[in-house]
N, C-alpha and C positions, 0 to 999 in steps of 0.2 A: 521431869514435868517440861512440859509442853514451851516452843519460843514462846514469845511475848506475843509477836506478830500474831502467832496462830490464837492466842487465848484473846487478844483485841479484836481478831474478825469473829471468833465464835460469838463472844460478850455482845459485840455492838451491831453484829451483822445479821449472824447468824440464826442466834436465840432470840424468840419472841420478848419483845421487850415494850415499856409503857411509854409515852410521846417524853417523860423525860427521865432523866437517872440523876442520883445524888452523891453526893462523894459518899457517901455510908457504901451503896453499892459499888465505887470504884475500890473501895477500900477492901472489901471481902474478895474480890475479883484478884486483887495484889497477893492477900495470903500470907506469909512469912518473906514476901520480897519486899516489905511495903517502901521501902526509903527510896530504892534503886527504882522501883514503880513508877512512883510518884514524881520523883525529879523526871524521870524520861518522858511522862505523860502528861505533865503539867509546861514543859518546856517547850514541846512539839510547837505549838500555835506559836510562838515567838521565832522559833530554829527554821521554819520553813524558808524558804527562797522567798516567797510571796507572805509575809506573817499577817495573819487575819489578826485585824484590830483590834483592840478594846481586851485585849487579852492579857498583855505583857503587866501592868498594874495590880489588877486582882488577883493573878497567877505569881507574881514576884512576892508578892506578900506572902501566898501560902509558900512558896518556895524556900525564903527566906525563916520562915517559922520550923519550918521542917529542919534546914540547915543547923539551926542554933540547938535545936533536940538531936541533931545528930552530934555534932561538939559536944556534948553534955553527956554523951553517952548512953541517951537513950534507944534502946531494943525497935521500939513499936511507938509510932507517933501518935502525938496526941493533937486531936484538936477539940473547940468550945462545939458543944451540942449542935448549934444554930450550925456551925459551918456541917455538919455531918448531914443537916437536911437539906441543905443548901442545892439546888436542882439546877439542871443544866438541858438545853434542847436535845433531843437525841438528833436529829437531824443536823444540826449545830457540829454535834461532835463528831457524827460519822463524816461530813464533810472535812472535816478538820484532819483524820484519822486517814481517808481516801490519799491527802496528799503527803501525810506522815509516815505511813506504813510500810510504802517501799524502803523510805531511806532507811528504816531500823531495819530493814532486810538485808539491806547492804552491812549493815553491819553485824548483824546475827551469823553472817557467811561468813567472817573472820574472826568470829566470838567464841573463845573456851577458856575454860579455868587457869589460869598462870599468874604468878605472882600476886597469889590470892591474899596473901598478907596486909600489901596495901589498902586492900578493900575489908579486911577482917579485923586487921590489930586497932586498938584505941590510937595510937597517931597516925596513920593511916588514913581514918576515918575522919578524926580532926581535922587535919588538911584540907580531905576533900570536904569537909564542910563549913571551913570557911573559904574557902575557891567559892565554893556556890551561893554563900551569904553574899560575898563581894560581887557574885556578879550578878543574884538577885535585886539587888540594890541597884546595879546597871539596868536593870530592864525595868525596875520604877520612874527611872528619870524620863521625864517625856521630852527627849531632843532625839529626832532620827538620825541612826547609825550607835545610837547607844543598848539597843535590844536582841537584834539578829546574833550577832557573835557571841555574845555572854551567853544568848540561851542557846546556844549551839555547844557552848563548853558546858552547860549543866546537862545538854542532852547526852553528848558524848562518856563525861566522867559520871552521869546517872545508870548509863548504860553496864559500864564496865561494874560500878557498885550492885549492879541486878545479877550480873554474870559471873560474880568475883572473877573478873579480869581484869588483873592489875594492870597490864600493858594498854589497855584502853582507856584504861582511867585515866594511866600517867598520859596518854595522847590527849584528853578532856582537860587537863590541867594546863598545859602546853596553850590551849585554845583559849582557856579563863587567862591565862597570862596574858593573851594579847589579845582579848575583851578588854582586861583592866586596861590596858595600854592605849586601845582606842579609845574608850572611854575618859581616859587620861586627857587623851591628846582635843576630843573634842569640847571637853570641858574647860580647857584652859584657851583653847581659838575663841570659844564665847565668850570667854570671860576678858580677853584681852580685846574682841572686835567688842565688846558693849563697853569698855574703859575707853575705845578709841570713841566711840560713838559719842558717848558723856562729853568727853574733853573738846572733840569737833563742836557739838550744839553749844558747852561752855564759852568756846573761842569766838562762833559767831553771834551770841548776844551781848558777849561782854568786849 
């Protein structure tokens, strides 16, 4: 089976395509590798060094739904019919992939099937699903700093799942832990800042 970067280039850049692509088109491209493929593809916009705005919340929702299905043991994901028909501008997708594919190729260069039980066993897939679900929730938080690192964790973990490379998935899980820690610190700092601001206003009034 061709590398993901090769298939993405062929599908989105080399083949004749309509001005818009649907989620169903992407699912057909994924074939049997659906979960890992979608985790990688949907996390790319937010995982980029310069994230594409507006993708974190909707893609975070889809990633969360996918992660829950992975946790409960589904072999293939299910989406409502209306989601399958949702259209994306081809040019917008191409601009994201132009920035994302070089990063994908770097991981492909070191990827190979190893520690595959982490990606294929039910306990391993459950842990991966839980980690991705938490990172997807973090992606949906509209606060700077809570999107990029969690999305990178999903990207790397999902790629390991895609290639049955447990070592890469473990590296992705470490990034997920880092993302969770960062998000928690940001939320804690924000809470304390708001709390201090309210207290300051209260003291000024009374």
